[in-house]
C-alpha positions as a printed Julia matrix, in Angstrom:
418×3 Matrix{Float64}:
   0.0    0.0     0.0
   1.48   3.36   -1.04
   1.32   6.49    1.11
  -1.71   7.86   -0.77
  -3.61   4.61   -0.21
  -2.64   4.73    3.45
  -4.07   8.24    3.66
  -7.32   7.06    2.07
  -7.49   4.14    4.47
  -7.09   6.52    7.38
 -10.03   8.69    6.32
 -13.1    8.0     8.48
 -16.23   6.58    6.87
 -19.28   8.72    6.32
 -20.96   6.91    9.21
 -18.1    7.84   11.51
 -18.13  11.45   10.3
 -21.85  11.64   10.92
 -21.47  10.29   14.44
 -22.17   6.6    13.71
 -20.65   3.82   15.77
 -16.97   3.02   15.34
 -15.78  -0.56   14.9
 -14.96  -1.02   18.58
 -18.33   0.35   19.65
 -16.86   3.42   21.33
 -17.97   6.95   20.57
 -16.15   7.9    17.32
 -13.71  10.72   16.92
 -14.98  13.64   14.87
 -12.87  14.64   11.88
 -13.06  18.18   10.53
  -9.96  17.66    8.37
 -10.55  14.89    5.84
  -8.04  12.83    3.89
  -7.5   15.55    1.31
  -6.69  18.02    4.07
  -4.25  15.55    5.55
  -2.45  15.27    2.23
  -2.22  19.07    2.17
  -0.83  18.88    5.68
   2.18  16.99    4.35
   2.97  19.99    2.09
   2.54  22.32    5.06
   4.84  20.13    7.16
   7.49  20.31    4.44
   7.27  24.11    4.18
   7.26  24.65    7.94
  10.32  22.46    8.43
  12.45  25.17    6.75
  11.1   27.92    9.03
  10.95  30.55    6.29
   7.2   31.31    6.18
   5.12  33.46    8.54
   8.16  34.71   10.41
   7.24  37.28   13.04
   8.67  40.71   12.34
   9.66  42.71   15.42
   9.94  46.04   13.59
   8.25  47.72   10.65
   8.65  46.16    7.23
  10.59  47.91    4.5
  14.14  47.4     3.21
  15.17  46.14    6.66
  13.4   44.58    9.62
  14.15  42.65   12.81
  13.43  38.96   13.45
  14.31  37.35   16.78
  16.46  40.35   17.61
  18.49  40.14   14.41
  18.41  42.65   11.56
  17.36  41.3     8.17
  17.34  42.68    4.66
  13.81  42.35    3.26
  13.79  41.62   -0.47
  10.23  40.3    -0.84
   8.03  43.06    0.63
   5.41  44.88   -1.44
   6.74  48.26   -0.32
   7.59  49.2    -3.9
   7.95  52.94   -3.36
   9.5   52.68    0.1
   6.58  54.52    1.71
   6.25  52.4     4.86
   7.18  54.76    7.68
   6.97  57.89    5.54
   6.48  60.75    8.05
   3.63  62.43    6.16
   1.72  59.16    5.86
   2.3   58.19    9.48
   1.21  61.64   10.62
  -2.0   61.41    8.57
  -2.83  58.06   10.17
  -2.17  59.43   13.65
  -4.4   62.48   13.04
  -7.18  60.2    11.77
  -7.12  58.21   15.0
  -7.22  61.39   17.06
 -10.2   62.72   15.12
 -12.16  59.56   14.24
 -10.87  56.87   16.62
  -9.6   53.41   15.76
 -12.78  52.03   14.17
 -15.88  53.21   12.36
 -18.61  51.53   14.37
 -20.43  50.1    11.4
 -20.62  49.08    7.76
 -20.45  51.73    5.06
 -24.13  51.53    4.15
 -25.22  52.31    7.7
 -23.05  54.22   10.21
 -19.55  53.4     8.97
 -18.95  56.09    6.34
 -16.98  59.15    7.39
 -15.45  62.06    5.51
 -12.12  60.24    5.17
 -13.79  57.55    3.06
 -15.49  59.98    0.7
 -12.29  61.99    0.29
 -10.19  58.9    -0.44
 -12.7   57.55   -2.95
 -12.85  60.91   -4.71
  -9.04  60.92   -4.92
  -8.88  57.32   -6.15
 -11.36  58.06   -8.93
  -9.3   61.08  -10.02
  -6.11  59.01   -9.76
  -7.5   56.32  -12.11
  -9.37  58.75  -14.34
 -12.84  57.34  -13.61
 -16.14  58.82  -12.48
 -16.24  57.06   -9.11
 -14.5   54.62   -6.79
 -15.32  52.56   -3.68
 -13.1   50.98   -1.03
 -13.08  47.58    0.68
 -11.27  46.14    3.67
  -9.06  44.06    1.35
  -8.24  43.69   -2.31
  -9.38  40.07   -2.15
 -12.85  41.23   -1.12
 -12.92  43.84   -3.89
 -12.43  41.1    -6.49
 -15.0   38.86   -4.81
 -17.47  41.74   -4.67
 -17.41  42.85   -8.27
 -17.43  39.43   -9.94
 -20.03  37.78   -7.69
 -22.33  40.81   -7.96
 -22.13  41.37  -11.7
 -21.73  37.87  -13.12
 -23.99  34.82  -12.88
 -24.6   31.32  -14.27
 -25.52  32.6   -17.73
 -22.37  34.71  -18.0
 -18.83  33.9   -19.08
 -15.58  35.07  -17.52
 -12.48  34.77  -19.7
  -9.41  35.21  -17.57
  -5.69  35.01  -18.05
  -4.42  31.68  -16.76
  -2.13  33.53  -14.32
  -4.86  35.61  -12.66
  -4.87  35.82   -8.87
  -6.59  33.25   -6.68
  -9.14  35.83   -5.51
 -10.39  36.18   -9.1
 -10.69  32.43   -9.57
 -12.5   32.09   -6.24
 -14.88  34.88   -7.22
 -15.75  33.11  -10.47
 -16.57  29.91   -8.58
 -18.76  31.82   -6.14
 -20.57  33.55   -9.01
 -21.17  30.18  -10.69
 -20.21  31.8   -13.97
 -18.73  29.85  -16.87
 -14.94  30.19  -16.66
 -12.58  30.07  -19.65
  -8.83  30.57  -19.33
  -6.6   31.89  -22.09
  -2.87  31.38  -22.34
  -0.88  33.92  -20.37
  -0.67  37.28  -22.18
  -1.57  35.51  -25.46
  -3.92  37.83  -27.34
  -4.35  35.34  -30.2
  -5.58  32.7   -27.75
  -7.89  35.25  -26.15
  -9.37  35.92  -29.58
 -10.0   32.19  -30.07
 -11.86  32.06  -26.77
 -13.89  35.16  -27.6
 -15.01  33.62  -30.9
 -16.64  30.75  -29.01
 -20.37  31.4   -28.46
 -21.62  32.43  -25.04
 -25.15  32.52  -23.61
 -24.82  35.78  -21.72
 -22.31  38.54  -21.17
 -18.54  38.08  -21.35
 -16.12  39.63  -18.89
 -12.38  39.53  -19.63
 -10.2   39.69  -16.51
  -6.46  40.44  -16.58
  -3.82  41.91  -14.28
  -1.71  45.0   -14.89
   1.39  43.35  -13.42
   1.15  39.63  -12.79
   2.03  39.03   -9.17
   3.98  35.8    -9.65
   5.76  36.58  -12.92
   6.33  40.32  -12.88
   5.32  40.87  -16.5
   2.83  43.41  -17.85
  -0.42  42.7   -19.65
  -0.73  43.79  -23.31
  -3.51  46.22  -22.44
  -3.9   48.04  -25.8
  -4.4   44.78  -27.7
  -6.81  43.4   -25.11
  -8.9   46.59  -25.13
  -9.11  46.24  -28.93
 -10.32  42.63  -28.54
 -12.85  43.62  -25.9
 -14.34  46.28  -28.16
 -14.34  44.11  -31.26
 -16.29  41.31  -29.54
 -18.54  43.45  -27.35
 -17.12  42.11  -24.09
 -16.4   43.88  -20.82
 -12.92  44.26  -19.3
 -11.65  44.25  -15.73
  -8.02  44.96  -14.81
  -6.55  44.0   -11.43
  -3.99  46.72  -10.64
  -2.88  45.38   -7.24
   0.82  45.36   -8.18
   0.65  48.05  -10.87
  -0.53  50.97   -8.7
   2.51  53.07   -7.81
   4.73  51.01  -10.11
   3.65  51.54  -13.72
   3.59  54.88  -15.47
   5.48  58.14  -14.89
   3.35  58.98  -11.84
   2.43  55.46  -10.77
  -1.19  55.66  -11.93
  -0.98  52.14  -13.33
  -1.24  50.25  -16.57
  -3.12  52.87  -18.57
  -0.45  55.4   -17.57
   2.27  52.99  -18.68
   0.73  52.67  -22.15
  -0.44  56.29  -22.41
  -4.07  55.2   -22.73
  -7.29  56.71  -21.39
  -9.03  54.84  -18.58
 -12.35  54.54  -20.39
 -11.31  51.46  -22.37
 -11.49  49.44  -19.14
 -14.88  48.9   -17.49
 -13.64  47.94  -14.01
 -10.36  48.89  -12.35
  -9.41  47.07   -9.17
  -6.51  48.15   -6.97
  -4.8   47.45   -3.67
  -4.18  49.82   -0.78
  -1.59  47.54    0.84
   1.31  47.37   -1.6
   2.87  50.53   -3.05
   0.24  52.31   -0.97
   1.28  51.36    2.59
  -2.11  50.94    4.23
  -4.67  48.14    3.95
  -7.72  47.53    1.82
  -8.66  47.52   -1.83
 -10.78  49.53   -4.22
 -12.85  49.41   -7.38
 -13.08  52.28   -9.86
 -15.39  52.74  -12.82
 -18.36  54.75  -14.03
 -20.68  56.3   -11.49
 -23.68  54.07  -12.23
 -21.63  50.9   -11.75
 -20.11  52.04   -8.45
 -23.5   53.23   -7.14
 -25.02  49.82   -7.9
 -22.16  47.96   -6.19
 -22.48  50.11   -3.06
 -26.0   48.8    -2.5
 -25.74  45.24   -3.8
 -22.18  43.89   -3.38
 -22.23  41.72   -0.23
 -18.56  42.25    0.79
 -19.25  46.0     0.85
 -22.7   45.9     2.43
 -21.89  43.35    5.13
 -18.23  44.1     5.99
 -16.88  46.72    8.37
 -15.68  49.94    6.82
 -12.0   50.64    6.22
 -10.45  51.94    9.45
  -9.77  55.69    9.79
  -6.0   55.16   10.05
  -5.8   53.04    6.88
  -8.09  55.4     4.99
  -6.05  58.48    5.88
  -2.75  56.68    5.22
  -3.91  55.65    1.75
  -4.98  59.17    0.88
  -1.7   60.64    2.08
   0.22  58.0     0.11
  -1.5   59.06   -3.1
  -0.36  62.62   -2.49
   3.22  61.54   -1.8
   3.22  59.28   -4.85
   2.18  62.14   -7.12
   4.69  64.6    -5.68
   7.85  62.55   -5.06
   8.53  61.42   -8.62
  12.11  60.41   -7.89
  10.81  57.31   -6.12
   9.53  55.9    -9.43
  12.95  56.36  -11.04
  14.77  54.72   -8.13
  12.35  51.83   -8.16
  12.87  51.21  -11.88
  16.66  51.5   -11.53
  16.78  49.08   -8.6
  14.58  46.56  -10.37
  16.71  46.66  -13.51
  19.94  46.34  -11.51
  18.71  43.43   -9.39
  17.17  41.5   -12.28
  20.16  42.05  -14.57
  22.65  41.03  -11.87
  20.74  37.83  -11.14
  20.58  37.0   -14.83
  24.33  37.44  -15.17
  24.78  35.07  -12.23
  22.83  32.41  -14.13
  19.45  32.77  -12.42
  16.25  32.62  -14.47
  13.91  35.54  -13.8
  11.37  34.51  -16.41
   9.49  37.23  -18.27
   9.75  39.87  -15.52
  10.11  43.48  -16.62
   8.98  45.08  -13.35
  10.01  45.2    -9.67
   8.33  41.8    -9.17
  11.26  39.49   -9.9
  10.76  35.72   -9.71
  13.91  33.62   -9.32
  12.76  30.37  -10.9
  14.25  27.36   -9.13
  11.36  25.04  -10.11
  12.0   22.23   -7.63
  10.07  22.9    -4.43
  12.61  21.32   -2.08
  15.41  23.3    -3.74
  13.37  26.51   -3.44
  12.62  26.03    0.26
  16.25  25.13    0.93
  17.41  28.25   -0.94
  15.07  30.44    1.1
  16.49  28.92    4.27
  20.07  29.53    3.12
  19.24  33.18    2.44
  17.47  33.47    5.79
  20.53  32.23    7.61
  22.5   34.9     5.74
  20.12  37.59    7.0
  18.01  37.9     3.83
  14.22  37.52    3.96
  13.29  36.22    0.5
  10.0   34.36    0.37
   9.56  31.03   -1.43
   6.45  30.47   -3.55
   5.52  26.85   -4.21
   2.49  24.78   -5.24
  -0.43  25.55   -5.07
   0.35  29.27   -5.44
   2.18  28.34   -8.66
   2.0   25.12  -10.71
   4.16  22.18   -9.74
   7.59  22.54  -11.26
   7.37  26.35  -11.19
   8.54  27.03   -7.63
  10.39  30.27   -7.15
  11.75  32.88   -4.81
   9.66  35.98   -5.4
  11.72  39.12   -4.97
  10.35  42.65   -4.89
  12.65  45.58   -5.56
  11.91  48.79   -3.68
  12.78  52.44   -4.12
  14.0   52.24   -0.51
  16.75  49.72   -1.32
  20.15  51.32   -1.74
  22.88  49.78   -3.86
  24.82  48.52   -0.83
  21.75  46.6     0.35
  21.23  45.04   -3.07
  24.89  44.06   -3.18
  24.41  42.22    0.14
  21.48  40.35   -1.41
  23.48  39.42   -4.49
  26.41  38.14   -2.43
  24.0   35.88   -0.57
  22.57  34.6    -3.88
  26.1   33.7    -4.97
  25.94  30.81   -2.47
  22.89  29.33   -4.24
  22.72  27.0    -7.21
  20.55  28.2   -10.12
  17.95  25.79  -11.47
């Protein structure tokens, strides 16, 4: 009997799960985790044995932090513009707590909306060039909200095969028909669009793909959307603050107007150092979602501190343009240096830099080697990426100086490329 068969044999019968008698007549144990969960547990055991995930930081994140009293270089944080700890942003958060307290006391539809929310949403709409915007307590919930509210069993969602898990989960919850097209392959998207659909079609892509660090071909996809009468949603979680001369995102990168995209989604917890997510689009769409989208209607409002921090971050982002240049320079230096050392960084052209090691054991071991050298570089393995595509996901930041990146590269010199 192989290990998988042994796992199956260990799974309790339906009678035992339902409280039926066990073979020895004693009251049966109750199993919340079934055999499939136990097989997942083996993967968790493997990852935890290297002690590189969910490490507790004892100081703020950024280019450096402290773990167990030791200083670490952080090379996998989403702090793209180096805004964590920015004095203007911290001060805005502190003032918000003084004026509005630590919580809102309700959901947005009832007693949870304050002037900070309306100001931030006005600024986000202007930032993305749309008529309106709305905020959520996480980017994950923003994706769940828009897809489950707008799409249903008669509708079709065509998404890039590398889209984020939150988008895939939203499609399942909406019970919509799901079709995947090959990553960034406009010709394959066209093939999928030519297939008949009963209802509406929504195309979903990402500005920057979070695991690969490449950019969507937005102009070509907008052309496809218009030719076939589909709708288009762009997840800008990793593109906000990163793409374009002022960090406005993918449309800024390509010099396009925002109107070609029906739904913009963004994060408030990456280049913007707060928490939450947002949707931006035309006023009628946002008004409808405010009253009907369950994650908005039934979730607590964004906290005053996060709301004020996000608004202040937008102002800093638009005024401190040198951060965008430093970010691009650091990303190019880090990626180019790794390539010259023999490491495969895939199709990355952005500050998201995957170091493809492919074998999961090798990837976890590499992360542990870097950790022991004082470098926090996070491993990404199955199921976050397909089997055989394990990687260390690095994130360059405008806050990294060249000396810090040199320390990272010296540590990588001790690793073996795939």
